[in-house]
C-alpha positions as CSV (number, residue, x, y, z in Angstrom):
1,M,38.2,142.3,-24.1
2,N,35.3,139.9,-23.8
3,R,36.6,138.0,-26.7
4,D,40.0,137.6,-25.1
5,G,38.3,136.4,-21.9
6,D,36.3,133.8,-23.8
7,K,39.5,132.6,-25.6
8,G,41.2,132.2,-22.2
9,K,38.4,130.3,-20.7
10,M,38.3,128.0,-23.8
11,F,42.1,127.5,-23.6
12,M,41.8,126.6,-19.9
13,K,38.9,124.2,-20.6
14,R,40.9,122.4,-23.3
15,A,44.0,122.2,-21.2
16,A,42.0,120.7,-18.4
17,I,40.5,118.1,-20.7
18,L,43.9,117.3,-22.1
19,A,45.3,117.0,-18.6
20,G,42.5,114.7,-17.7
21,V,43.1,112.5,-20.7
22,Q,46.8,112.4,-19.9
23,F,46.0,111.5,-16.3
24,F,43.7,108.8,-17.4
25,L,46.3,107.4,-19.8
26,L,48.9,107.6,-17.0
27,L,46.5,105.8,-14.7
28,I,46.0,103.0,-17.2
29,L,49.8,102.7,-17.7
30,V,50.5,102.6,-14.0
31,S,47.7,100.0,-13.5
32,R,49.1,97.9,-16.3
33,M,52.6,98.1,-14.9
34,Y,51.2,97.2,-11.5
35,Y,49.4,94.2,-13.0
36,L,52.5,93.0,-14.8
37,Q,55.1,93.7,-12.2
38,V,53.1,92.8,-9.1
39,I,50.1,90.7,-9.8
40,Q,51.7,88.7,-12.7
41,A,55.2,88.9,-11.3
42,D,55.6,85.1,-10.7
43,K,54.5,84.2,-14.2
44,Y,57.0,86.5,-15.9
45,I,59.8,85.5,-13.5
46,M,59.2,81.9,-14.6
47,M,59.1,82.9,-18.3
48,A,62.4,84.8,-17.9
49,E,63.9,81.9,-16.0
50,S,62.9,79.5,-18.8
51,N,64.7,81.7,-21.3
52,R,67.8,81.3,-19.1
53,I,67.4,77.7,-18.0
54,S,67.1,74.8,-20.4
55,M,66.3,71.2,-19.6
56,R,67.8,68.5,-21.9
57,I,66.8,64.8,-21.7
58,L,69.5,62.2,-21.3
59,P,69.0,58.7,-22.6
60,P,69.7,56.0,-20.0
61,P,71.9,52.9,-20.7
62,R,69.8,50.2,-22.3
63,G,69.3,47.1,-20.2
64,I,71.5,44.1,-21.0
65,I,70.3,40.7,-22.2
66,L,71.9,37.5,-20.8
67,D,71.5,33.8,-21.6
68,R,70.5,31.3,-18.9
69,F,74.0,31.1,-17.5
70,G,74.8,34.8,-17.6
71,E,76.5,35.0,-20.9
72,P,76.0,38.5,-22.4
73,L,73.9,38.5,-25.6
74,A,73.2,42.2,-25.8
75,V,75.4,44.9,-24.2
76,N,76.2,48.6,-24.5
77,N,79.6,49.4,-25.9
78,Q,81.5,52.7,-25.8
79,N,80.6,54.7,-29.0
80,F,83.0,57.4,-30.3
81,R,81.2,59.8,-32.6
82,V,82.7,62.5,-34.7
83,Q,80.7,65.7,-34.8
84,I,81.0,69.0,-36.7
85,I,80.0,72.5,-35.4
86,S,79.6,74.7,-38.5
87,E,80.2,78.0,-36.8
88,Q,83.6,76.8,-35.6
89,T,84.9,75.7,-39.1
90,S,87.5,78.0,-40.6
91,G,86.3,77.6,-44.2
92,S,83.2,76.2,-45.9
93,L,81.4,73.1,-44.5
94,V,82.5,71.1,-47.5
95,D,86.1,72.0,-47.0
96,A,85.9,70.8,-43.4
97,L,84.3,67.5,-44.4
98,D,87.0,67.1,-47.1
99,S,89.7,67.4,-44.5
100,L,87.9,64.9,-42.2
101,G,87.4,62.6,-45.2
102,K,91.2,62.2,-45.4
103,I,91.1,60.4,-42.0
104,I,87.8,58.5,-42.1
105,P,85.9,57.5,-45.3
106,L,82.9,59.7,-46.0
107,S,80.3,58.8,-48.7
108,P,78.3,61.3,-50.8
109,S,75.3,60.4,-48.7
110,D,77.3,61.4,-45.5
111,Y,77.9,64.9,-47.1
112,E,74.3,65.2,-48.0
113,Y,73.1,64.3,-44.6
114,V,75.4,66.7,-42.7
115,Q,74.6,69.6,-45.0
116,K,70.9,69.0,-44.5
117,E,71.3,68.8,-40.7
118,V,73.5,71.9,-40.5
119,K,70.8,73.9,-42.4
120,R,68.1,72.6,-40.1
121,K,70.0,73.4,-36.8
122,R,71.6,76.4,-35.4
123,A,75.3,77.0,-36.2
124,F,76.6,76.2,-32.8
125,V,74.6,72.8,-32.5
126,P,76.9,69.8,-33.2
127,V,75.9,67.5,-36.0
128,T,77.0,63.8,-36.0
129,V,79.1,62.9,-39.1
130,A,80.0,59.3,-38.2
131,E,79.5,56.8,-35.3
132,N,81.2,53.7,-33.9
133,L,84.7,54.9,-34.6
134,T,87.6,52.6,-33.8
135,W,90.0,53.7,-31.2
136,E,92.6,54.2,-33.9
137,K,90.4,56.5,-36.0
138,M,89.3,58.4,-32.9
139,A,92.9,58.9,-31.9
140,S,93.9,60.0,-35.4
141,I,91.2,62.7,-35.4
142,Q,92.3,63.9,-32.0
143,L,96.0,64.0,-33.2
144,N,95.0,66.1,-36.2
145,A,92.6,68.4,-34.2
146,P,94.6,71.6,-34.9
147,E,94.0,71.1,-38.7
148,L,90.3,70.2,-38.1
149,P,88.6,73.3,-36.6
150,G,84.9,72.6,-35.9
151,I,85.5,68.9,-35.7
152,N,85.3,67.2,-32.3
153,I,84.8,63.7,-30.7
154,D,81.8,62.9,-28.6
155,E,81.4,59.7,-26.5
156,G,78.2,57.7,-25.9
157,L,76.9,54.2,-26.0
158,T,75.8,51.9,-28.8
159,R,74.1,48.5,-28.8
160,Y,76.3,45.5,-29.5
161,Y,75.5,41.8,-29.9
162,P,78.4,39.5,-29.1
163,Y,76.6,36.7,-30.9
164,G,74.9,38.9,-33.5
165,Y,74.6,36.1,-36.1
166,E,73.6,33.3,-33.7
167,T,70.9,35.2,-31.9
168,A,69.5,37.7,-34.5
169,H,66.1,36.0,-34.6
170,V,65.8,35.7,-30.8
171,V,67.4,38.8,-29.3
172,G,66.6,40.9,-32.3
173,Y,68.0,44.3,-32.8
174,V,67.4,48.1,-32.2
175,G,67.0,50.8,-34.9
176,P,66.2,54.5,-35.3
177,V,62.7,55.6,-34.3
178,N,60.3,56.4,-37.1
179,E,57.5,58.9,-37.0
180,K,54.8,56.3,-36.5
181,E,56.6,54.9,-33.4
182,I,56.7,58.3,-31.5
183,T,54.1,57.7,-28.7
184,G,54.7,60.5,-26.3
185,D,57.9,59.3,-24.6
186,P,60.4,62.2,-24.9
187,L,63.2,59.6,-25.2
188,L,61.8,58.6,-28.6
189,E,62.2,62.1,-30.0
190,L,65.9,62.4,-29.2
191,P,68.1,62.5,-32.3
192,G,69.8,59.1,-32.8
193,F,67.7,57.3,-30.1
194,R,67.1,53.6,-31.0
195,K,64.3,51.3,-29.9
196,G,63.7,47.6,-30.2
197,K,62.6,46.5,-33.7
198,T,62.5,42.7,-33.5
199,G,62.9,39.8,-31.1
200,I,63.3,40.3,-27.3
201,E,64.5,43.9,-28.0
202,A,61.1,44.7,-29.4
203,Q,58.9,42.6,-27.1
204,Y,60.5,44.1,-23.9
205,D,61.5,47.5,-25.3
206,L,59.9,49.5,-22.5
207,P,61.7,47.8,-19.5
208,L,65.0,47.6,-21.6
209,R,64.6,51.3,-22.4
210,G,64.6,52.5,-18.8
211,S,63.7,56.1,-17.7
212,G,65.4,59.2,-19.1
213,G,67.6,61.6,-17.1
214,F,68.1,65.3,-17.7
215,R,70.7,68.0,-17.7
216,K,69.7,71.4,-16.4
217,I,71.9,74.0,-18.1
218,E,72.1,77.8,-18.3
219,V,71.9,79.2,-21.8
220,N,72.1,82.7,-23.4
221,V,69.4,84.4,-25.5
222,L,70.5,82.4,-28.6
223,G,70.3,79.1,-26.8
224,R,74.1,78.5,-26.5
225,E,75.1,76.6,-23.4
226,I,76.9,78.6,-20.8
227,R,77.2,76.1,-17.9
228,E,75.7,73.0,-16.4
229,L,73.5,73.5,-13.3
230,E,72.3,70.0,-12.5
231,K,72.5,66.5,-13.9
232,N,70.4,63.3,-13.4
233,K,71.4,60.2,-15.2
234,G,68.0,58.6,-15.1
235,I,67.2,54.9,-14.4
236,P,69.1,52.3,-16.5
237,G,67.0,49.7,-18.4
238,A,66.2,46.4,-16.8
239,Q,68.3,43.3,-17.2
240,I,66.7,40.5,-19.1
241,D,67.6,36.9,-18.4
242,L,66.8,34.3,-21.1
243,T,66.2,30.6,-21.0
244,L,68.5,30.3,-24.1
245,D,71.8,28.4,-23.8
246,I,74.1,30.2,-26.2
247,R,76.3,27.1,-26.5
248,L,73.4,25.0,-27.8
249,Q,72.1,27.9,-29.9
250,K,75.5,28.4,-31.6
251,Y,76.0,24.6,-32.1
252,A,72.5,24.1,-33.5
253,L,72.9,26.8,-36.1
254,E,76.2,25.4,-37.2
255,Q,74.5,22.1,-38.0
256,F,72.5,23.6,-40.8
257,K,75.7,24.7,-42.7
258,K,74.3,26.2,-45.9
259,N,70.8,24.8,-45.5
260,S,67.7,26.8,-44.8
261,G,65.4,25.8,-42.0
262,A,64.6,26.0,-38.3
263,L,65.1,24.2,-35.0
264,I,63.5,24.4,-31.6
265,L,64.9,22.7,-28.5
266,M,62.9,23.0,-25.3
267,D,62.4,21.6,-21.8
268,V,59.4,19.3,-21.8
269,D,58.5,20.1,-18.2
270,N,58.5,23.8,-17.9
271,G,58.6,25.2,-21.5
272,D,62.1,26.7,-21.3
273,I,63.5,27.2,-24.8
274,L,67.2,26.4,-24.9
275,A,67.7,26.9,-28.7
276,L,65.6,28.7,-31.2
277,V,67.3,28.7,-34.6
278,S,66.3,30.0,-38.0
279,A,68.8,29.4,-40.8
280,P,70.4,31.1,-42.5
281,S,70.8,34.0,-40.1
282,F,72.3,37.5,-40.3
283,D,74.4,39.7,-38.1
284,A,72.1,41.9,-36.1
285,N,75.0,44.4,-35.5
286,I,74.7,45.7,-39.1
287,F,71.4,47.4,-38.1
288,N,73.0,49.3,-35.3
289,T,76.0,50.7,-37.3
290,G,73.8,51.5,-40.3
291,I,73.0,49.0,-43.0
292,S,73.8,50.0,-46.6
293,N,71.2,49.7,-49.4
294,D,73.3,47.0,-51.0
295,E,73.4,44.9,-47.8
296,W,69.7,45.3,-47.3
297,Q,68.9,44.3,-50.9
298,K,71.1,41.2,-50.5
299,L,69.3,40.1,-47.4
300,A,65.8,40.9,-48.7
301,S,66.3,39.1,-52.0
302,D,68.0,36.0,-50.7
303,I,65.9,33.0,-51.7
304,R,66.6,31.4,-48.3
305,K,65.0,34.4,-46.5
306,P,67.5,35.1,-43.7
307,L,65.3,37.9,-42.3
308,V,62.4,35.6,-41.6
309,N,62.2,33.8,-38.2
310,K,61.2,30.4,-39.6
311,A,61.0,28.8,-36.2
312,I,57.9,30.7,-35.2
313,S,56.6,32.2,-38.5
314,G,57.4,29.5,-41.0
315,E,54.2,27.6,-41.8
316,Y,54.8,24.1,-43.3
317,S,52.9,20.9,-43.9
318,P,54.0,18.7,-41.0
319,G,54.1,15.5,-43.1
320,S,54.5,12.3,-41.2
321,T,55.4,14.1,-38.0
322,F,51.6,14.6,-37.8
323,K,50.9,10.9,-37.7
324,M,51.0,10.8,-33.9
325,I,48.1,13.2,-33.7
326,V,46.1,11.0,-36.2
327,A,47.0,7.9,-34.2
328,L,45.8,9.5,-30.9
329,A,42.5,10.6,-32.5
330,A,41.9,7.1,-33.9
331,L,42.7,5.4,-30.6
332,E,40.5,7.8,-28.6
333,S,37.6,7.4,-31.0
334,G,37.9,3.6,-30.9
335,V,38.3,3.0,-34.6
336,I,41.6,1.2,-34.1
337,S,43.7,-0.3,-31.2
338,S,47.4,-0.7,-31.0
339,S,47.1,-4.2,-32.6
340,T,44.8,-3.2,-35.5
341,E,46.5,-4.4,-38.7
342,I,46.1,-2.8,-42.2
343,Y,47.6,-4.1,-45.4
344,C,49.9,-1.8,-47.4
345,G,50.5,-2.9,-51.0
346,G,52.2,0.4,-52.0
347,H,49.0,2.2,-53.0
348,M,45.2,2.3,-52.5
349,E,42.3,3.5,-54.5
350,L,39.5,6.0,-53.7
351,G,37.2,6.4,-56.6
352,S,39.3,7.3,-59.6
353,H,42.2,8.5,-57.4
354,R,45.2,6.5,-56.4
355,F,47.0,7.2,-53.2
356,H,50.6,6.1,-52.9
357,C,52.9,5.0,-50.0
358,W,56.4,6.4,-49.9
359,K,57.6,2.7,-50.4
360,P,56.4,1.7,-53.8
361,E,56.4,-2.1,-53.1
362,G,54.5,-1.6,-49.9
363,H,55.0,-2.7,-46.3
364,G,52.6,-5.7,-46.1
365,Y,50.5,-6.1,-42.9
366,L,51.2,-3.6,-40.1
367,N,49.9,-2.7,-36.7
368,L,49.8,0.9,-35.4
369,I,53.2,0.8,-33.7
370,E,54.9,-0.8,-36.7
371,A,53.2,1.7,-39.0
372,L,54.6,4.6,-36.9
373,A,58.1,3.0,-36.9
374,V,58.3,2.7,-40.7
375,S,56.0,5.7,-41.4
376,C,53.6,3.7,-43.6
377,D,51.4,6.2,-45.6
378,I,48.7,3.6,-46.5
379,Y,48.1,2.8,-42.9
380,F,47.4,6.4,-42.0
381,Y,45.4,7.0,-45.2
382,E,43.0,4.3,-44.0
383,V,43.0,5.3,-40.4
384,A,42.3,9.0,-41.2
385,R,39.5,7.9,-43.5
386,K,37.9,5.9,-40.7
387,V,38.3,8.6,-38.0
388,G,37.3,11.6,-40.0
389,I,38.7,15.1,-40.4
390,D,36.8,16.8,-37.5
391,K,38.0,14.3,-34.9
392,I,41.6,14.7,-36.2
393,A,41.2,18.4,-36.1
394,D,39.9,18.3,-32.5
395,M,42.9,16.3,-31.3
396,A,45.3,18.6,-33.2
397,K,43.8,21.7,-31.5
398,R,44.0,20.1,-28.1
399,F,47.7,19.8,-28.6
400,G,48.0,23.4,-29.6
401,L,48.0,23.3,-33.4
402,G,46.1,26.0,-35.4
403,V,46.7,28.7,-32.7
404,K,49.6,30.8,-31.6
405,Q,51.7,29.5,-28.7
406,E,52.1,33.1,-27.3
407,I,55.9,32.9,-27.2
408,D,57.5,36.1,-25.9
409,I,58.8,37.4,-29.2
410,P,56.8,39.0,-32.0
411,G,56.0,37.5,-35.4
412,E,54.5,34.2,-34.5
413,K,52.1,32.6,-37.0
414,S,49.2,30.3,-36.0
415,G,49.3,27.7,-38.8
416,L,46.1,26.0,-40.0
417,V,44.0,23.0,-38.9
418,P,41.3,22.4,-41.5
419,T,37.8,21.2,-40.8
420,Q,34.6,20.6,-42.8
421,E,33.2,23.9,-41.6
422,W,36.4,25.8,-42.4
423,K,36.4,24.6,-46.1
424,K,32.8,25.4,-46.5
425,R,33.3,28.9,-45.1
426,V,36.5,29.7,-47.0
427,F,36.0,27.9,-50.4
428,H,32.2,27.4,-50.3
429,E,32.8,23.8,-51.2
430,P,32.1,20.5,-49.3
431,W,35.0,18.6,-47.7
432,Q,36.2,15.6,-49.6
433,Q,37.2,12.2,-48.2
434,G,40.5,12.3,-50.2
435,E,41.4,15.5,-48.3
436,T,40.9,13.7,-45.0
437,M,43.3,10.9,-46.2
438,L,46.0,13.5,-47.2
439,T,45.6,15.2,-43.9
440,G,46.3,11.8,-42.3
441,I,49.9,12.0,-43.6
442,G,50.2,15.7,-42.7
443,Q,49.6,17.1,-46.2
444,S,46.6,18.8,-47.8
445,Y,45.6,22.1,-46.2
446,I,47.2,21.6,-42.7
447,T,50.2,23.8,-41.8
448,T,52.2,24.1,-38.6
449,T,55.2,26.0,-37.3
450,P,58.3,24.3,-36.0
451,L,57.5,25.8,-32.5
452,Q,54.1,24.1,-32.6
453,M,55.5,20.7,-33.5
454,A,58.1,21.0,-30.7
455,M,55.2,21.7,-28.3
456,V,53.2,18.6,-29.6
457,I,56.2,16.4,-28.9
458,A,56.9,18.0,-25.5
459,K,53.3,17.3,-24.5
460,I,53.5,13.7,-25.7
461,A,56.8,13.3,-23.8
462,N,55.6,14.8,-20.5
463,G,52.5,12.7,-20.4
464,G,50.0,15.4,-21.6
465,K,51.0,18.5,-19.5
466,N,49.9,21.6,-21.3
467,I,53.1,23.7,-20.9
468,K,53.7,27.2,-22.4
469,P,56.9,28.0,-24.3
470,H,58.9,31.0,-23.2
471,L,62.3,32.6,-23.6
472,I,62.3,34.7,-20.5
473,K,63.9,33.0,-17.5
474,K,61.4,32.6,-14.7
475,A,62.0,31.9,-11.0
476,Y,58.7,30.0,-10.9
477,V,56.5,28.5,-13.6
478,D,52.9,27.7,-12.8
479,E,52.0,24.0,-12.6
480,P,50.5,23.2,-16.1
481,K,47.1,21.6,-16.5
482,N,46.8,18.3,-18.2
483,I,45.4,17.7,-21.7
484,K,42.5,15.3,-21.5
485,I,44.2,12.4,-23.2
486,S,44.7,8.8,-22.0
487,K,48.2,8.0,-20.7
488,H,47.7,4.5,-22.2
489,F,47.2,6.0,-25.7
490,L,50.2,8.3,-25.2
491,N,52.3,5.2,-24.3
492,I,51.3,3.4,-27.5
493,V,52.4,6.4,-29.6
494,K,55.6,6.7,-27.5
495,Q,56.4,3.0,-28.3
496,G,56.0,3.7,-32.0
497,M,58.3,6.8,-31.7
498,N,60.8,4.6,-29.8
499,D,60.9,2.1,-32.6
500,V,61.4,4.8,-35.2
501,M,64.9,5.3,-33.8
502,N,65.8,2.1,-32.0
503,D,64.3,-0.7,-34.2
504,P,66.5,-1.6,-37.2
505,Q,63.4,-1.2,-39.4
506,G,62.7,2.3,-38.0
507,T,63.1,5.3,-40.4
508,A,65.6,7.1,-38.1
509,F,67.6,4.1,-36.9
510,Y,70.9,5.5,-38.0
511,S,70.3,8.7,-36.0
512,R,69.8,6.9,-32.7
513,I,71.5,8.2,-29.5
514,P,73.7,6.0,-27.4
515,N,72.1,4.3,-24.4
516,Q,74.5,5.9,-22.0
517,L,72.8,9.2,-22.8
518,G,69.3,7.6,-22.4
519,G,68.4,7.2,-26.0
520,M,65.9,9.2,-28.1
521,S,62.4,8.7,-29.5
522,G,61.3,10.5,-32.6
523,K,59.5,10.7,-35.9
524,T,60.7,11.6,-39.3
525,G,58.8,13.5,-42.0
526,T,59.1,14.4,-45.6
527,T,56.7,16.8,-47.3
528,Q,56.3,17.3,-51.0
529,V,56.3,20.9,-52.4
530,R,55.4,19.9,-55.9
531,R,52.9,17.6,-57.5
532,I,54.2,14.3,-58.9
533,S,52.4,13.4,-62.1
534,M,51.2,9.9,-63.0
535,K,53.4,10.0,-66.1
536,E,56.4,10.6,-63.9
537,R,55.5,7.8,-61.5
538,E,55.1,5.4,-64.5
539,S,58.4,6.3,-66.1
540,R,61.0,7.4,-63.4
541,L,60.8,9.6,-60.4
542,L,63.4,12.3,-60.4
543,T,65.8,12.1,-57.5
544,Q,65.9,15.1,-55.1
545,E,69.4,16.0,-56.4
546,E,68.0,16.2,-60.0
547,L,65.4,18.7,-59.0
548,A,65.9,22.5,-58.6
549,W,66.4,23.4,-54.9
550,E,63.0,25.1,-54.5
551,E,61.3,21.9,-55.9
552,R,62.9,19.5,-53.4
553,N,61.0,18.0,-50.5
554,H,61.1,19.6,-47.0
555,A,62.8,17.3,-44.4
556,L,61.4,17.1,-40.9
557,F,62.1,15.5,-37.6
558,V,60.6,15.7,-34.1
559,G,61.7,13.8,-31.0
560,Y,62.4,13.8,-27.3
561,A,65.1,12.4,-25.0
562,P,66.0,10.6,-22.8
563,I,63.4,7.9,-23.6
564,N,62.4,6.8,-20.0
565,N,62.7,10.2,-18.3
566,P,62.2,12.9,-21.0
567,K,64.0,16.2,-20.5
568,Y,64.1,17.8,-23.9
569,A,61.9,17.9,-27.0
570,I,63.2,18.9,-30.4
571,A,61.7,19.9,-33.8
572,V,63.8,20.3,-37.0
573,I,62.8,21.3,-40.5
574,V,65.3,21.7,-43.4
575,E,63.6,23.5,-46.3
576,H,64.0,21.6,-49.6
577,G,66.4,19.3,-47.7
578,G,65.2,16.1,-49.3
579,G,64.4,13.4,-46.7
580,G,63.6,13.7,-43.0
581,A,65.6,10.6,-42.1
582,S,68.7,11.5,-44.1
583,V,68.9,15.3,-43.4
584,A,66.7,16.5,-40.5
585,A,67.2,13.5,-38.1
586,P,71.0,13.7,-38.1
587,I,70.8,17.4,-37.2
588,A,68.4,16.6,-34.3
589,K,70.7,13.8,-33.1
590,N,73.7,16.0,-32.9
591,V,71.9,18.8,-31.1
592,M,70.2,16.5,-28.7
593,E,73.4,14.6,-27.9
594,K,75.1,18.0,-27.1
595,A,72.2,19.0,-24.9
596,L,72.2,15.8,-22.9
597,I,75.9,15.9,-22.4
598,L,75.7,19.5,-21.1
599,Y,72.8,18.6,-18.9
600,Q,74.7,15.7,-17.4
601,E,77.7,18.0,-16.7
602,E,75.3,20.5,-15.1
603,V,73.8,17.8,-12.8
604,K,77.2,16.6,-11.9
605,N,78.5,20.1,-11.0
606,K,75.4,20.6,-8.8
607,Q,76.0,17.4,-7.0
608,N,79.7,18.2,-6.4
609,K,78.7,21.6,-4.9
610,I,76.3,19.9,-2.6
611,K,79.0,17.6,-1.4
612,E,81.4,20.5,-0.8
């Protein structure tokens, strides 16, 4: 009996312990439920809501780009895209693509891309097969929709350049975002989103891009869209107005025909660039629709380098177009005056070296203005030797050579203005007097860009105002400071440039502009790209036509017009064109005439409006 009582007590004790444990566990469970359902209720409601609500970013329309008179240079066109939803196809993915391929051409790479994207995404997510469909192709797909399950048309926007060939180096183009370009902006992570890659498109990508919108949609547990709850289109990109005149831009590029080179036309008073040409060009639209490997290789391997913006990144010896800088340095240092005469017999000696003039028989006695007009090399060899490299370099830098002009598109190069210190630092060798003489005619180490030379001429034309070049149209431009240079010395150089074009002995006399347009002053230049041996000089110099294209001289011209009240400055280089007077000057003449005619019409129209 006692044993049975002890067993009962033991059972009751164990039951009590078990009940206590159960109660404790129940208390923990209730506490946890209270914590989750009451204390943490807001958190889990939000988490549940996020499983039901999805936010999707919408790209805004990219800002348009216009020329100075409102002509569109970059716009957004309607873009019809064909997409495939793999879960809706009746057969295999390949069969669906084969059926589509009977209507629009599909390459093996298209098949590969779509198959890769379908594997990467969920079955109900559309994958783009082709973009920029014509209206006819889009309509044909819609007409055959019953036989194309899983294939549908989507509508969006794509970038289009009405003057894609003429403005490729200025406006630039947009392209797909690569991994290195993703900087935190969610827009950049959108499939198919494009950002500016070159030109204005790249320089002003952020304002052109705008701010993204969003779609607030309800989705199921798999992420499939059920319905749209809210939509915000975002803020469209900003409009960009350029100083470019597309009429002049197009006309200037046409003047190069099959030649390679560059041209800059700018306003001498405010730095507005009306034409910035690099020839040959390319159609920027091919980068939007998708450039093939063959097209890319053709552009990249072209000896005339169409992808390079030669106007701002081409670095060339300036040749005789540099003689105005040498003249100003010599006048300011007092080693010559406008009346100083130097004899040219066709060549001169320095030690064992012979320096030649472009005119073998020589020019005889010349003063500074005459030497500029006929571009006598001997005169400027001698002047450069007297003034020295460092004073020449100082004058060149005051006019903006050797540094970037900070134009508002990427890719600008700075060129090079050599000095004694530079050569010692770079080559660990002393500067030679013969190098000073070669610099005096714009050869040796010195290099400039067409933009820089246009700036030099603009500053000479405007009386020494230090303007800044720009492509963005501005309501107000700050009053430029003056370069510290004597107006008297500038006028001497201007007279020489006037005679270059308007004196029968001048090197560009046959490219002069009619007086009714105000005339033009300028300077021709020709730079060698190969060394001429003494043996060749003693026998017979090969003509430019007899040489291979890449061994021919570069042809240059710089100038301004009208003569008495300068409005525009121009710089032209024709790579391996032969002679500045015969090739570059006629191009400059045609473009400047066109600019002056258009300007006169513009002034007349304004006057008529005032009268009305």
